[in-house]
C-alpha positions as CSV (number, residue, x, y, z in Angstrom):
1,M,0.0,0.0,0.0
2,L,1.2,3.5,-0.9
3,Q,-0.2,6.6,0.6
4,L,0.2,10.0,-1.1
5,K,-0.9,13.4,0.2
6,K,-3.2,15.4,-2.1
7,K,-0.5,18.1,-2.1
8,E,2.0,15.8,-3.7
9,Y,-0.5,14.4,-6.1
10,D,-1.5,17.9,-7.1
11,S,2.1,18.9,-7.8
12,M,2.6,15.8,-9.9
13,L,-0.6,16.5,-11.9
14,K,0.4,20.2,-12.4
15,H,3.8,19.1,-13.6
16,A,2.3,16.7,-16.1
17,L,-0.3,19.2,-17.4
18,D,2.2,22.0,-17.6
19,N,4.6,19.9,-19.8
20,L,2.1,18.5,-22.3
21,P,2.4,17.0,-24.8
22,N,5.6,15.5,-23.3
23,E,5.8,12.9,-20.5
24,V,7.1,14.0,-17.2
25,C,9.0,12.1,-14.5
26,G,10.1,12.2,-11.0
27,L,11.0,10.3,-7.8
28,I,9.0,9.6,-4.6
29,G,10.2,8.9,-1.2
30,G,9.2,8.9,2.4
31,T,8.7,6.5,5.4
32,V,7.3,3.1,6.0
33,E,4.8,2.6,8.8
34,N,3.0,-0.7,9.3
35,D,3.9,-1.9,5.8
36,I,2.4,1.3,4.3
37,K,4.7,3.5,2.2
38,I,3.9,7.0,3.2
39,V,5.1,9.4,0.5
40,K,6.5,12.5,2.1
41,E,8.2,14.0,-1.0
42,A,7.4,13.9,-4.7
43,Y,10.4,15.3,-6.6
44,L,9.5,16.7,-10.0
45,L,12.3,16.0,-12.5
46,R,13.0,17.1,-16.0
47,N,12.4,14.6,-18.8
48,I,15.6,15.1,-20.7
49,D,14.2,13.2,-23.7
50,E,11.5,15.8,-24.1
51,S,9.2,13.1,-25.6
52,N,5.6,12.2,-25.4
53,E,6.4,8.5,-25.6
54,H,9.3,8.0,-23.1
55,F,11.3,9.7,-20.5
56,S,14.8,9.8,-19.1
57,M,15.8,11.5,-15.8
58,D,18.7,13.9,-15.5
59,P,21.4,12.0,-13.4
60,K,22.4,15.2,-11.6
61,E,18.8,15.8,-10.5
62,Q,18.5,12.2,-9.4
63,L,21.6,12.5,-7.3
64,A,20.3,15.7,-5.7
65,V,17.1,13.8,-4.8
66,V,19.0,10.9,-3.2
67,K,21.0,13.4,-1.1
68,D,17.9,15.2,0.0
69,L,16.2,11.9,0.9
70,R,19.2,10.9,3.0
71,L,19.3,14.3,4.7
72,K,15.6,13.9,5.7
73,G,15.9,10.3,6.7
74,Y,13.5,9.1,4.0
75,S,13.7,6.1,1.8
76,L,13.5,6.2,-2.0
77,F,10.3,4.3,-3.0
78,G,10.4,4.6,-6.7
79,N,9.4,6.8,-9.6
80,F,6.5,8.3,-11.4
81,H,5.9,9.4,-15.0
82,S,3.0,10.5,-17.0
83,H,1.3,9.0,-20.1
84,P,-0.1,11.9,-22.0
85,E,-2.0,9.9,-24.5
86,T,-2.3,6.4,-23.1
87,P,-3.9,4.6,-20.1
88,S,-2.3,4.3,-16.7
89,R,-0.5,1.0,-17.2
90,P,3.1,0.1,-17.9
91,S,4.1,0.1,-21.5
92,E,6.4,-2.6,-22.9
93,E,9.3,-0.1,-22.5
94,D,8.3,0.6,-18.9
95,I,8.4,-3.1,-18.1
96,R,11.7,-3.6,-19.9
97,L,13.3,-0.8,-18.0
98,A,12.0,-1.7,-14.6
99,H,15.0,-3.1,-12.8
100,D,14.0,-2.9,-9.1
101,P,11.2,-5.4,-8.0
102,N,10.8,-3.5,-4.7
103,A,10.2,-0.1,-6.4
104,S,6.8,1.5,-6.8
105,Y,6.2,2.7,-10.4
106,L,3.5,5.3,-10.6
107,I,1.9,6.2,-13.9
108,L,-0.4,9.2,-14.3
109,S,-2.5,9.0,-17.4
110,L,-3.7,12.2,-19.0
111,Q,-5.5,10.3,-21.8
112,I,-8.6,12.3,-20.7
113,P,-7.0,15.4,-19.2
114,E,-10.2,16.3,-17.3
115,H,-10.1,12.8,-15.7
116,P,-6.5,12.0,-14.8
117,V,-5.8,8.5,-13.5
118,L,-2.9,7.6,-11.2
119,K,-2.0,4.0,-10.5
120,A,1.0,2.3,-8.9
121,F,2.7,-0.9,-9.9
122,H,5.4,-3.4,-8.9
123,I,7.2,-4.9,-11.9
124,S,9.4,-8.0,-11.5
125,G,10.7,-10.2,-14.2
126,G,8.2,-8.8,-16.7
127,A,5.3,-9.5,-14.4
128,V,3.2,-6.4,-13.5
129,T,1.2,-6.2,-10.2
130,E,-0.9,-3.2,-9.3
131,E,-0.1,-1.7,-5.9
132,P,-2.9,-0.2,-3.9
133,I,-2.6,3.6,-3.7
134,E,-4.5,6.0,-1.6
135,I,-4.6,9.8,-2.0
136,L,-5.0,11.5,1.4
137,S,-6.7,14.9,1.6
């Protein structure tokens, strides 16, 4: 289970909408309490590919996030990215590039911009399992 505050969700959504038609990306981190990942920070990163079909994160931005997480005593949970034109499910490329079976992979679909859909997944050995996600107000 992953819990995300509405504030973090709103910042991810704004980042995605502001950068249409391209995908956006970022990292999430926080604390674990009673087997629940509580997202304390959603880091909005630049998609250096500037593409509507895939993303790559800037390594310098990633390193800065890792340093900030360590400073705050948080764990890195995984990443998020948007799908501007497709549903909230991992693409073949997303599955191929998922190397950490413990990571949470969040996908925010803007296929219908007025009705965004955020889902979380675990991906291991090509198998995709949806992870429950709760947005807290």
